[in-house]
C-alpha positions as CSV (number, residue, x, y, z in Angstrom):
1,M,108.0,171.6,94.4
2,L,104.2,171.3,94.0
3,A,102.8,171.0,90.6
4,T,100.6,174.1,89.7
5,K,97.4,172.1,89.4
6,K,97.9,170.4,92.7
7,K,98.7,173.6,94.5
8,Q,95.6,175.2,93.0
9,A,93.5,172.3,94.2
10,V,94.8,172.7,97.8
11,I,94.2,176.4,97.7
12,K,90.7,176.0,96.4
13,K,89.9,173.4,99.1
14,N,91.1,175.7,101.9
15,Q,90.1,179.2,100.8
16,V,88.2,181.5,103.2
17,H,86.7,183.4,100.3
18,E,86.7,183.2,96.5
19,K,89.9,185.0,95.8
20,D,91.8,184.0,98.8
21,T,95.4,182.8,98.3
22,G,97.2,184.2,101.3
23,S,95.2,183.5,104.4
24,P,96.9,181.5,107.1
25,E,94.7,178.5,106.4
26,V,95.8,178.4,102.7
27,Q,99.4,178.9,103.6
28,V,99.4,176.1,106.2
29,A,97.7,173.7,103.7
30,V,100.2,174.5,100.9
31,L,103.1,174.0,103.3
32,S,101.6,170.8,104.7
33,T,101.3,169.4,101.2
34,Q,104.9,170.5,100.4
35,I,106.1,168.9,103.6
36,D,104.4,165.6,102.9
37,E,105.9,165.4,99.4
38,L,109.4,166.3,100.6
39,A,109.2,163.8,103.4
40,K,108.4,161.1,100.8
41,H,111.4,162.2,98.8
42,L,113.7,162.1,101.9
43,K,112.6,158.6,102.8
44,K,114.0,157.5,99.4
45,H,117.0,159.8,99.4
46,K,118.4,159.6,102.9
47,K,121.5,161.6,102.3
48,D,120.0,164.6,100.6
49,N,120.8,167.1,103.4
50,H,120.0,170.2,101.3
51,S,116.4,169.1,100.9
52,R,116.3,168.2,104.6
53,R,117.2,171.7,105.5
54,G,114.4,173.0,103.3
55,L,112.0,170.6,105.0
56,I,113.0,171.9,108.5
57,K,112.5,175.5,107.3
58,M,109.1,174.6,106.0
59,V,108.1,173.0,109.2
60,A,109.2,176.0,111.2
61,D,107.3,178.3,108.8
62,R,104.1,176.2,109.2
63,R,104.5,176.4,113.0
64,K,104.7,180.2,112.8
65,H,101.6,180.4,110.7
66,L,99.7,178.2,113.1
67,K,100.9,180.2,116.1
68,Y,99.7,183.4,114.5
69,L,96.3,181.8,113.6
70,E,95.9,180.5,117.2
71,R,96.7,183.9,118.5
72,K,94.2,185.8,116.2
73,S,91.4,183.3,116.0
74,K,91.2,180.2,118.1
75,S,88.1,178.9,116.4
76,R,89.7,179.1,112.9
77,Y,92.8,177.5,114.4
78,D,90.9,174.6,115.9
79,A,88.9,174.1,112.6
80,L,92.1,174.0,110.6
81,M,93.8,171.6,113.0
82,K,90.9,169.2,112.7
83,K,90.6,169.6,109.0
84,M,94.4,169.0,108.4
85,N,94.7,166.2,111.0
86,L,97.7,168.0,112.5
87,A,96.8,167.6,116.2
């Protein structure tokens, strides 16, 4: 789980407008941060299969958000991919 302050910082950095918490850009950024933290955890705890399942679900969810964003606005998708270094 992300600490509240860290999550708020990620949201603030990727907001489309001032009160934005649910745009695809914000959701992908939060998921990416969670994925990074969980990947670090799994490198240390190799047999934690329950967390590994959660990681796989998060990666699939992020992929769905990215596909949606690519379909709706290619320019926003390209900007996000460049900003997050996902491509």
